C-alpha positions as CSV (number, residue, x, y, z in Angstrom):
1,M,0.0,0.0,0.0
2,T,1.4,3.4,-1.0
3,A,1.6,6.5,1.2
4,A,-0.9,8.2,-1.1
5,S,-3.4,5.4,-0.6
6,M,-3.1,5.6,3.2
7,T,-3.9,9.3,3.2
8,S,-7.4,9.9,4.7
9,P,-10.0,12.1,2.9
10,R,-9.6,14.6,5.8
11,E,-5.9,14.9,5.2
12,E,-6.5,15.4,1.5
13,R,-8.9,18.2,2.3
14,I,-6.4,19.8,4.6
15,A,-3.6,19.6,2.0
16,W,-5.8,21.1,-0.7
17,A,-7.0,23.9,1.7
18,A,-3.4,24.7,2.5
19,M,-2.5,24.8,-1.2
20,A,-5.4,27.1,-2.0
21,G,-4.5,29.4,0.9
22,I,-0.8,29.6,-0.3
23,I,-1.7,30.2,-3.9
24,A,-4.3,32.8,-2.9
25,T,-1.8,34.6,-0.7
26,V,0.9,34.9,-3.4
27,T,-1.7,35.8,-6.1
28,V,-3.0,38.7,-4.0
29,F,0.5,39.8,-3.4
30,A,1.2,39.6,-7.1
31,V,-1.8,41.8,-7.8
32,A,-0.3,44.4,-5.4
33,Q,3.1,44.3,-7.0
34,G,1.7,44.3,-10.5
35,L,-0.2,47.5,-9.6
36,T,2.8,49.2,-8.0
37,Y,5.2,49.1,-10.9
38,P,3.1,51.0,-13.5
39,L,1.4,53.2,-10.9
40,L,4.7,54.6,-9.6
41,S,6.1,55.0,-13.1
42,F,3.0,56.9,-14.2
43,I,3.3,59.3,-11.2
44,L,7.0,59.8,-11.8
45,E,6.4,60.5,-15.5
46,R,3.7,63.1,-14.7
47,Q,6.2,64.8,-12.4
48,G,8.7,65.2,-15.3
49,T,11.2,62.7,-13.9
50,A,13.9,61.7,-16.3
51,S,13.4,58.2,-17.8
52,S,16.8,57.1,-16.5
53,L,15.8,58.0,-13.0
54,I,12.5,56.2,-13.4
55,G,14.4,53.1,-14.4
56,V,16.7,53.3,-11.4
57,S,13.7,53.8,-9.1
58,A,12.1,50.7,-10.6
59,A,15.3,48.7,-10.1
60,M,15.1,49.2,-6.3
61,T,12.5,46.6,-5.9
62,P,14.4,43.7,-7.5
63,L,17.5,45.0,-5.6
64,G,15.5,44.4,-2.4
65,F,14.8,40.9,-3.6
66,I,18.5,40.2,-4.1
67,L,19.7,41.6,-0.8
68,S,16.9,40.0,1.3
69,A,17.5,36.5,-0.1
70,P,20.5,35.5,2.1
71,F,18.6,36.4,5.3
72,I,15.4,34.3,4.6
73,P,16.6,30.8,5.6
74,A,17.8,32.1,9.0
75,L,14.7,34.2,9.6
76,S,12.4,31.3,8.7
77,R,14.1,29.1,11.3
78,R,14.0,31.8,14.0
79,L,10.5,33.1,13.4
80,G,8.7,30.3,11.7
81,G,7.4,30.5,8.1
82,A,3.9,31.7,9.0
83,R,5.1,34.5,11.3
84,L,7.7,35.6,8.8
85,A,5.1,35.8,6.0
86,I,2.6,37.7,8.1
87,A,5.2,40.1,9.3
88,C,6.4,40.7,5.7
89,S,2.9,41.3,4.4
90,M,2.3,44.0,7.1
91,L,5.7,45.6,6.6
92,A,5.1,45.8,2.8
93,A,1.7,47.5,3.5
94,L,3.5,50.0,5.7
95,A,6.1,50.6,3.0
96,L,3.4,51.3,0.5
97,V,1.7,53.7,2.9
98,A,4.9,55.6,3.2
99,I,5.3,55.7,-0.5
100,A,1.8,57.1,-0.9
101,C,2.5,59.8,1.7
102,T,5.3,61.4,-0.4
103,R,6.0,62.3,-4.0
104,D,9.8,62.7,-3.5
105,T,11.6,60.6,-6.1
106,L,14.7,60.2,-3.9
107,V,12.7,59.1,-0.9
108,W,10.8,56.6,-3.0
109,M,14.0,54.8,-3.8
110,P,14.8,53.4,-0.4
111,L,11.1,52.7,0.2
112,R,10.8,50.7,-3.1
113,F,13.9,48.8,-1.9
114,L,12.1,48.0,1.3
115,L,9.0,46.9,-0.6
116,G,11.1,44.3,-2.5
117,F,13.0,43.4,0.7
118,F,9.7,42.6,2.5
119,A,8.0,41.0,-0.5
120,N,10.7,38.4,-1.2
121,P,10.4,36.3,2.0
122,L,6.7,35.9,1.4
123,Y,7.3,34.4,-2.1
124,V,10.1,32.2,-0.9
125,V,8.3,30.8,2.1
126,S,5.0,30.3,0.1
127,E,6.8,28.5,-2.7
128,T,8.6,26.3,-0.1
129,W,5.3,25.4,1.6
130,L,3.7,24.6,-1.8
131,I,6.5,22.4,-3.0
132,S,6.6,20.6,0.4
133,I,2.9,19.6,0.5
134,T,2.5,18.8,-3.2
135,P,2.5,15.1,-4.0
136,A,5.3,14.2,-6.4
137,S,2.8,12.7,-8.8
138,R,1.0,16.0,-9.2
139,R,3.8,18.4,-8.7
140,G,4.0,19.4,-12.4
141,R,0.3,20.3,-12.7
142,I,0.1,22.1,-9.3
143,M,3.2,24.1,-9.9
144,G,2.0,25.0,-13.3
145,L,-1.3,26.0,-11.8
146,Y,0.5,28.1,-9.3
147,S,2.6,29.9,-12.0
148,S,-0.5,30.5,-14.1
149,I,-2.5,32.0,-11.3
150,V,0.3,34.2,-10.0
151,S,1.0,35.4,-13.6
152,A,-2.7,36.3,-13.9
153,G,-2.3,38.2,-10.6
154,F,0.5,40.3,-12.0
155,A,-1.6,41.1,-15.0
156,L,-4.6,42.1,-12.9
157,G,-2.5,44.7,-11.1
158,P,-2.2,47.1,-14.0
159,L,-5.8,46.4,-15.1
160,S,-7.0,47.6,-11.7
161,L,-5.6,51.0,-12.5
162,R,-8.1,51.3,-15.4
163,L,-10.9,51.1,-12.7
164,V,-9.5,53.6,-10.2
165,G,-7.0,55.7,-12.2
166,T,-3.5,56.7,-11.0
167,E,-4.4,59.9,-9.1
168,G,-4.6,60.2,-5.3
169,W,-5.1,57.5,-2.7
170,P,-7.5,55.0,-4.4
171,P,-4.8,53.0,-6.3
172,F,-2.6,52.9,-3.3
173,L,-5.4,51.7,-1.1
174,I,-5.9,48.7,-3.4
175,G,-2.3,47.8,-3.0
176,I,-2.3,48.3,0.7
177,A,-5.4,46.3,1.2
178,A,-3.9,43.5,-0.9
179,F,-0.8,43.4,1.2
180,V,-2.9,43.2,4.4
181,L,-5.1,40.5,2.9
182,C,-2.0,38.4,2.3
183,G,-1.3,38.4,6.0
184,L,-4.8,37.6,6.9
185,V,-4.9,34.6,4.5
186,V,-1.7,33.2,5.9
187,L,-3.1,33.6,9.4
188,A,-6.3,31.8,8.4
189,V,-4.5,28.7,7.1
190,S,-1.4,28.8,9.4
191,R,-2.4,25.7,11.3
192,R,-2.5,23.7,8.0
193,L,0.9,24.9,6.8
194,P,3.8,22.4,7.1
195,D,6.9,22.9,9.3
196,I,10.1,22.9,7.4
197,P,12.4,20.4,9.2
198,E,16.1,20.5,9.7
199,D,17.7,17.8,7.5
200,G,21.5,18.6,7.6
201,R,21.7,19.9,4.1
202,A,22.6,23.4,2.9
203,S,20.5,25.9,4.9
204,S,21.9,29.1,3.4
205,V,21.8,30.8,0.0
206,G,25.6,30.6,-0.2
207,G,25.6,26.9,0.6
208,F,23.0,26.3,-2.1
209,L,24.7,28.2,-4.9
210,A,27.3,25.5,-5.5
211,Q,24.8,22.7,-5.6
212,A,22.6,23.6,-8.5
213,P,24.2,26.1,-10.9
214,P,22.2,25.1,-14.0
215,L,18.9,25.6,-12.0
216,L,20.0,29.0,-10.9
217,F,21.0,30.0,-14.4
218,A,17.6,28.8,-15.7
219,V,15.9,31.1,-13.2
220,F,18.3,34.0,-14.3
221,T,17.3,33.3,-17.9
222,A,13.6,33.3,-17.2
223,A,13.8,36.6,-15.4
224,A,16.0,38.1,-18.1
225,F,13.5,37.0,-20.8
226,E,10.6,38.6,-19.0
227,Q,12.3,41.9,-18.2
228,I,13.9,42.2,-21.7
229,L,10.7,41.5,-23.6
230,L,8.6,43.8,-21.4
231,S,11.1,46.7,-21.4
232,L,12.6,46.6,-24.9
233,F,10.0,45.0,-27.1
234,A,8.5,48.4,-27.9
235,V,11.9,49.6,-29.1
236,Y,12.3,46.5,-31.2
237,G,8.9,47.0,-32.7
238,A,9.5,50.6,-33.5
239,A,12.4,49.5,-35.7
240,F,9.8,47.8,-37.9
241,D,7.6,50.9,-37.9
242,S,4.9,48.9,-36.0
243,A,2.1,50.9,-34.4
244,E,2.2,51.3,-30.6
245,E,-1.2,49.6,-30.3
246,R,0.1,46.5,-32.2
247,I,3.2,46.3,-30.0
248,A,1.1,46.6,-26.8
249,S,-1.2,43.8,-28.1
250,L,1.8,41.6,-28.8
251,I,3.1,42.1,-25.3
252,T,-0.4,41.2,-24.0
253,C,-0.2,38.1,-26.1
254,F,3.2,37.2,-24.6
255,I,1.8,37.6,-21.1
256,A,-1.3,35.5,-22.0
257,G,1.0,32.7,-23.2
258,N,2.9,33.0,-20.0
259,A,-0.2,32.6,-17.9
260,M,-2.1,30.0,-20.0
261,L,0.5,27.4,-20.9
262,Q,2.0,26.6,-17.4
263,I,-0.4,23.9,-16.5
264,L,0.2,22.1,-19.8
265,L,3.9,22.3,-19.4
266,G,3.6,21.0,-15.8
267,R,1.5,18.1,-17.1
268,I,4.1,17.3,-19.8
269,A,6.9,17.4,-17.1
270,E,5.1,14.7,-15.2
271,Q,5.3,12.5,-18.4
272,W,8.7,13.5,-19.8
273,G,10.5,14.6,-16.7
274,A,11.2,18.2,-15.7
275,T,14.7,18.4,-17.2
276,R,13.7,17.1,-20.6
277,T,10.7,19.4,-20.7
278,M,12.9,22.4,-19.7
279,L,15.3,21.5,-22.6
280,F,12.3,21.5,-24.9
281,C,11.2,25.0,-23.6
282,V,14.8,26.3,-24.0
283,L,15.0,25.0,-27.6
284,A,11.6,26.5,-28.4
285,C,12.9,29.9,-27.0
286,L,16.0,29.6,-29.2
287,T,13.8,28.8,-32.3
288,S,11.6,31.8,-31.5
289,C,14.6,34.1,-31.3
290,L,15.6,32.9,-34.8
291,L,12.1,33.3,-36.2
292,L,11.2,36.7,-34.6
293,P,12.8,38.9,-37.3
294,L,11.2,36.8,-40.1
295,T,7.7,36.7,-38.7
296,F,7.3,40.1,-37.0
297,D,5.3,41.7,-39.9
298,I,3.1,38.7,-40.7
299,W,0.3,36.8,-38.9
300,L,2.7,34.1,-37.6
301,I,4.0,36.5,-35.0
302,W,0.9,36.0,-32.9
303,P,1.1,32.2,-32.3
304,L,4.9,32.6,-32.1
305,I,4.8,35.3,-29.3
306,F,2.1,33.4,-27.4
307,I,4.1,30.2,-27.3
308,W,7.3,32.2,-26.6
309,G,5.6,33.7,-23.5
310,G,4.6,30.3,-22.3
311,V,7.9,28.4,-22.8
312,S,10.1,31.3,-21.5
313,F,8.2,31.5,-18.2
314,G,7.9,27.7,-18.2
315,I,11.6,27.6,-17.6
316,Y,11.0,29.0,-14.1
317,T,8.0,26.7,-13.5
318,L,10.1,23.7,-14.4
319,S,13.0,25.0,-12.2
320,L,10.6,25.0,-9.2
321,I,9.5,21.4,-10.1
322,Q,13.1,20.2,-10.2
323,L,13.9,22.0,-6.9
324,G,11.1,20.0,-5.3
325,E,12.4,16.8,-6.8
326,R,16.0,17.3,-5.6
327,F,15.8,19.1,-2.3
328,T,13.8,19.0,1.0
329,G,13.7,20.7,4.3
330,Q,16.1,23.7,4.9
331,A,17.8,23.0,1.6
332,L,14.5,23.6,-0.1
333,I,13.9,27.0,1.5
334,A,17.6,27.9,0.8
335,G,17.0,26.9,-2.8
336,N,13.9,29.1,-3.1
337,A,15.8,32.0,-1.6
338,A,18.6,31.4,-4.1
339,F,16.0,31.4,-6.9
340,A,14.8,34.8,-5.7
341,F,18.4,36.0,-5.7
342,A,18.9,34.7,-9.3
343,W,15.6,36.2,-10.4
344,G,16.6,39.6,-9.1
345,I,20.0,39.5,-10.8
346,G,18.3,38.5,-14.1
347,G,15.8,41.3,-13.7
348,I,18.4,43.9,-13.1
349,V,21.1,42.7,-15.6
350,G,18.9,41.5,-18.5
351,S,17.5,44.8,-19.8
352,P,20.7,46.9,-19.7
353,A,22.7,44.1,-21.3
354,A,20.2,43.7,-24.1
355,G,20.0,47.4,-24.5
356,L,23.8,47.6,-25.0
357,A,23.5,44.8,-27.5
358,M,20.9,46.7,-29.4
359,Q,23.1,49.8,-29.4
360,A,26.0,47.8,-30.8
361,V,24.3,45.7,-33.5
362,G,20.9,47.4,-34.0
363,H,17.4,46.2,-33.1
364,H,18.4,42.6,-33.8
365,G,20.4,42.7,-30.7
366,L,17.2,41.8,-28.8
367,P,16.7,38.4,-30.3
368,F,20.5,37.9,-30.4
369,S,20.7,38.5,-26.6
370,L,17.8,36.2,-25.8
371,G,19.1,33.6,-28.3
372,L,22.5,33.6,-26.6
373,L,20.9,33.0,-23.2
374,S,18.9,30.2,-24.6
375,F,21.9,28.6,-26.3
376,V,24.0,28.7,-23.1
377,L,21.2,27.2,-21.0
378,A,20.6,24.5,-23.5
379,L,24.3,23.5,-23.4
380,L,24.2,23.4,-19.6
381,L,21.1,21.1,-19.7
382,V,22.7,18.8,-22.3
383,V,25.9,18.5,-20.3
384,R,23.9,17.7,-17.1
385,R,21.9,15.0,-18.9
386,R,25.0,13.3,-20.2
387,R,26.7,13.1,-16.8
388,P,26.5,9.7,-15.2
């Protein structure tokens, strides 16, 4: 008799309730963060802030992700995951209150840093919980569902600005309420959340970095893809004299593929294995980079960009699946923190590097940069598969 068959219906309900609570928590948090990025950019633009300074201001949040990552494993051991998540939710709400109370660009920078610093532990702890309680046989589908719902949450953030606008307190109140709601959801399901046991393996970000370089590079690549496409695709499209409305629609199509294909990729990973499925996604990304200049002005760009959005973010989803397959306990939370570190680095480095490539070789520097990342990651995955 298997462990799964010995699980009582009540234990099944508890597991699914905890999963629903975890996913709901991160989704609401994603809505708040998805709202914050464009809201603050719109406000800075209205104030006549230089575009370079707006970019530096936006970079403060991923910088907070990077610098908070090394502290998360120790904080989770000291405070417990639930207390840490609740505290971070409330502190993020207070940081957004402070941002709403001032319009000083220089003051916003440390506050946006704190916003990222407080947000990151909630993501790390939540993903660790979810991986810990997900049955191995269903991990692909559940992590795909998680990625899809969280992506939808990020998309809902900017959409909420169309309802309340970007003036005054109303948009800030939505974000503040979302942060507070995160803490309340965690509090409601805290008794059903798993403890993360000590298991003698790496319990720090530094200790994890040497254990899974290809996984961390995969996370870096997924983050760079997202940031480069969202920040520079308009510049690429302008080189083709494409209308702004068409470029915006293509970006929306990219995000839709991101959100809609994760469950399918997770299901494929359960059949093929996560490493093989990730290699498929990376090769699909590389193919998309090669086809982008050839298809940009014809109808094939729409299915191409939709699939590209799905497989590029699928790299991160499949990284989470592999993390759950290979690590447990404190090594798992250290791995999730290391993922956040790698994601932050990719988010900060990706766009400037691609921008320099576009300055050097023209607009084709964008697919060249993304293609180079895909090629390097494909090589790492092939080498890993061939090792005994």
